[in-house]
C-alpha positions as CSV (number, residue, x, y, z in Angstrom):
1,M,95.7,71.7,83.7
2,D,93.1,70.8,86.2
3,F,93.0,73.6,88.9
4,P,91.7,72.6,92.3
5,A,88.8,74.4,93.9
6,R,91.0,76.2,96.4
7,V,92.8,77.9,93.5
8,K,89.6,79.2,92.0
9,Q,88.7,80.8,95.4
10,Q,92.0,82.5,95.9
11,S,91.5,86.1,97.1
12,C,93.8,89.1,96.6
13,M,95.0,88.9,100.2
14,D,96.1,85.3,99.5
15,C,98.1,86.6,96.6
16,L,99.7,89.4,98.6
17,S,100.8,87.0,101.4
18,G,103.1,85.0,99.1
19,Q,102.1,81.8,100.9
20,S,100.6,80.1,97.9
21,L,103.5,81.1,95.7
22,G,106.2,80.0,98.2
23,F,108.1,83.2,98.3
24,D,107.4,87.0,98.4
25,I,107.6,89.2,95.3
26,R,108.0,92.9,94.9
27,M,107.5,95.3,92.0
28,A,109.7,97.7,90.1
29,F,108.2,100.3,87.8
30,Q,109.5,101.7,84.5
31,P,107.8,104.8,83.0
32,I,106.4,104.9,79.6
33,I,106.4,108.4,78.2
34,D,104.0,110.3,75.9
35,W,106.4,112.3,73.8
36,Q,103.7,114.5,72.3
37,R,102.5,115.7,75.7
38,Q,105.9,115.4,77.3
39,E,104.6,113.5,80.3
40,V,104.4,110.0,81.8
41,F,101.7,108.0,80.0
42,A,102.0,104.8,82.1
43,Y,104.2,102.7,84.3
44,E,105.1,99.1,83.6
45,A,105.2,96.8,86.6
46,L,108.1,94.4,86.6
47,V,108.5,91.6,89.1
48,R,111.4,91.4,91.5
49,G,112.4,89.0,94.3
50,P,111.9,89.7,98.0
51,D,115.3,91.5,98.3
52,G,115.0,93.2,94.9
53,Q,116.5,90.3,92.9
54,G,115.9,90.5,89.2
55,A,113.2,88.8,87.2
56,G,115.5,86.0,86.2
57,W,115.8,85.0,89.9
58,V,112.0,84.9,90.2
59,F,111.3,83.0,87.0
60,E,113.8,80.3,88.0
61,R,111.4,79.5,90.8
62,I,108.2,79.3,88.6
63,T,106.9,75.9,87.8
64,D,103.7,74.4,86.4
65,D,102.6,73.9,89.9
66,N,102.9,77.6,91.0
67,K,102.5,79.4,87.7
68,Y,98.8,80.2,88.4
69,Y,99.6,81.6,91.8
70,F,102.5,83.6,90.3
71,D,100.3,85.2,87.6
72,Q,97.7,86.1,90.2
73,S,100.2,87.4,92.7
74,C,101.9,89.6,90.2
75,R,98.6,91.3,89.3
76,V,97.6,91.9,92.9
77,K,101.1,93.0,94.0
78,A,101.3,95.4,91.1
79,I,98.0,97.0,91.9
80,E,98.6,97.2,95.7
81,T,102.1,98.7,95.2
82,A,101.1,101.2,92.5
83,S,98.1,102.3,94.7
84,R,100.3,102.7,97.7
85,L,102.7,104.8,95.7
86,G,99.9,107.1,94.5
87,C,99.9,106.0,90.9
88,D,97.5,108.2,88.8
89,K,98.7,106.9,85.4
90,L,97.9,103.8,83.5
91,L,99.5,100.6,85.0
92,S,100.8,97.9,82.7
93,I,100.8,94.4,84.1
94,N,102.3,91.4,82.4
95,F,100.3,88.2,82.5
96,L,100.8,84.6,81.5
97,P,98.0,83.4,79.2
98,N,99.0,79.7,79.8
99,A,98.2,80.2,83.5
100,V,94.7,81.5,82.8
101,Y,92.3,78.6,82.9
102,N,89.2,80.7,82.7
103,P,89.4,84.5,82.0
104,E,86.3,85.5,84.0
105,T,87.3,83.4,87.0
106,C,91.0,84.4,87.0
107,I,90.1,88.1,86.9
108,R,88.2,88.1,90.2
109,A,91.3,88.7,92.4
110,T,92.3,91.6,90.1
111,I,88.9,93.2,90.5
112,E,88.9,92.6,94.3
113,A,92.4,94.1,94.5
114,S,91.3,97.2,92.5
115,T,88.3,97.7,94.8
116,L,90.3,97.1,98.0
117,F,93.2,99.4,97.1
118,G,91.1,102.0,95.3
119,F,92.7,101.6,91.9
120,D,90.6,102.4,88.8
121,L,90.1,99.2,86.7
122,R,90.1,101.4,83.6
123,K,93.7,102.3,84.2
124,I,95.0,98.7,84.0
125,I,96.8,97.4,80.9
126,F,97.3,93.7,80.6
127,E,100.1,92.8,78.3
128,V,101.3,89.4,77.1
129,T,104.8,88.9,75.9
130,E,105.2,87.7,72.3
131,G,108.1,85.6,73.4
132,E,105.9,83.3,75.5
133,Q,105.0,80.0,74.0
134,I,101.2,80.3,73.3
135,L,99.5,77.0,73.6
136,S,96.3,78.2,72.0
137,Q,95.8,81.3,69.9
138,D,92.1,81.0,70.2
139,K,92.4,81.0,74.0
140,L,94.5,84.2,73.9
141,R,91.9,85.8,71.7
142,R,89.1,84.9,74.2
143,I,91.2,86.3,77.1
144,F,91.7,89.6,75.2
145,E,88.0,89.8,74.5
146,S,87.1,89.0,78.1
147,Y,89.5,91.7,79.4
148,A,88.2,94.3,77.0
149,R,84.7,93.6,78.2
150,H,85.8,94.4,81.7
151,G,87.3,97.7,80.5
152,F,90.9,96.7,80.7
153,L,93.3,97.7,77.9
154,T,95.3,94.9,76.3
155,A,98.7,94.9,74.8
156,I,101.1,92.6,73.0
157,D,104.6,93.0,74.3
158,D,107.9,92.4,72.4
159,F,106.1,92.4,69.0
160,G,108.4,91.1,66.3
161,A,110.1,88.5,68.5
162,G,107.5,85.7,68.6
163,F,104.1,84.3,67.6
164,A,102.1,87.2,66.3
165,G,102.2,88.1,62.6
166,L,100.6,91.2,61.3
167,D,97.6,89.3,60.1
168,W,96.9,87.9,63.5
169,L,96.6,91.4,65.0
170,H,93.2,91.6,63.3
171,S,92.1,88.7,65.4
172,L,93.5,89.8,68.7
173,K,92.7,93.5,68.3
174,P,95.1,94.7,71.1
175,A,94.7,98.3,72.3
176,I,98.5,98.7,72.4
177,L,101.3,97.1,70.4
178,K,104.8,97.3,72.0
179,L,107.6,97.0,69.5
180,D,110.4,94.6,70.5
181,M,113.8,96.2,71.2
182,S,115.3,94.0,68.4
183,L,113.3,96.1,66.0
184,I,114.2,99.4,67.7
185,R,117.9,98.8,68.0
186,D,119.7,101.0,65.4
187,I,116.5,101.6,63.5
188,H,117.8,105.0,62.5
189,R,120.3,103.4,60.2
190,D,118.5,100.2,59.1
191,P,116.2,100.5,56.1
192,A,114.7,97.0,56.6
193,K,113.6,97.9,60.2
194,Q,112.3,101.2,59.0
195,Q,110.1,99.4,56.4
196,R,108.9,96.9,59.0
197,L,107.9,99.8,61.3
198,A,105.9,101.4,58.4
199,E,104.1,98.1,57.9
200,V,103.2,97.8,61.6
201,Q,102.0,101.5,61.7
202,R,99.7,100.9,58.8
203,I,98.1,97.9,60.4
204,C,97.8,99.6,63.8
205,H,96.2,102.6,62.1
206,E,93.5,100.3,60.6
207,L,92.9,98.7,64.0
208,G,93.0,101.9,66.0
209,A,95.9,100.4,68.2
210,L,98.5,102.6,69.8
211,I,102.2,101.8,69.0
212,L,104.7,101.9,71.8
213,A,108.5,101.5,71.2
214,E,110.4,99.9,74.0
215,G,114.1,99.3,74.6
216,I,115.2,102.7,73.4
217,E,118.7,103.3,74.5
218,V,120.2,106.2,72.4
219,E,118.9,109.6,71.2
220,E,119.2,108.6,67.6
221,E,116.7,105.8,68.0
222,R,114.3,108.2,69.9
223,D,114.6,110.9,67.2
224,F,113.9,108.5,64.3
225,L,110.9,107.0,66.0
226,V,109.5,110.4,67.0
227,N,110.0,111.7,63.5
228,A,108.3,108.6,62.1
229,G,105.2,109.4,64.2
230,V,105.7,107.0,67.2
231,R,104.3,108.8,70.2
232,Y,104.8,106.4,73.1
233,L,108.3,105.5,74.2
234,Q,110.1,103.4,76.8
235,G,113.6,102.4,77.5
236,Y,116.9,103.0,79.5
237,L,117.4,106.3,77.6
238,F,114.6,107.7,79.8
239,A,114.7,105.7,83.0
240,R,115.5,102.2,84.3
241,P,113.0,100.3,86.4
242,A,113.0,101.5,90.0
243,L,112.0,99.2,92.9
244,E,108.8,100.3,94.5
245,H,109.2,103.8,93.1
246,L,107.3,105.8,90.4
247,A,109.8,108.1,88.6
248,G,108.4,111.6,88.2
249,R,109.0,113.7,85.2
250,D,112.0,115.5,86.7
251,E,113.7,112.1,87.2
252,I,113.3,111.0,83.6
253,N,116.0,111.7,81.0
254,G,115.8,112.2,77.3
255,W,113.2,114.9,77.0
256,R,113.5,117.7,74.4
């Protein structure tokens, strides 16, 4: 896609205005917990519509023409909202690799927003969903490498549902691997899923990558994962996403 010059010069305030996107967006946040330390590890920023409409409502309005603006706007809105809410944990932001035409250029608004709103760049996690159609694996690797150079953490979301096999993890070298809920569901009584988890844990140990299990809904799933050595957990068992709110520890369920 050939991006015009005005796109390349977009500032973080342009992203916040919603003018380039065509509608306003807001952010909901879901906590990711550190089971070992019994505290919040990070918050994942999840896009919502102007009146709190779900992500489906938003994505119905995303086209090839506004995908770049959407990707940039989500980053800036997540940083601005998290900073306003006093976030002092890691902030996980989803990004669309197919909307990134040049990693170094596309990251400028993120850096500008972090400076403007006083949010530490080293606390940002950029995660790509494995379910997205990746047009170029080499391009995604270059994006990950660029983000790592800037001090961002990188993550693969929904692992087990899409493009990335275990071998490709060696190329991407993500800091965090988020296991898809299809792998987590009923893992406590599914030997095949348990074996798959063990394989992923072995690779992540070699790479020095953290494993995060998402989509946890029942205590039995949580207990199996914890006993298997999975430290970082996320799911409805603990808390649902909350619009423009960071759930504190006393609002989170499913602790010991």
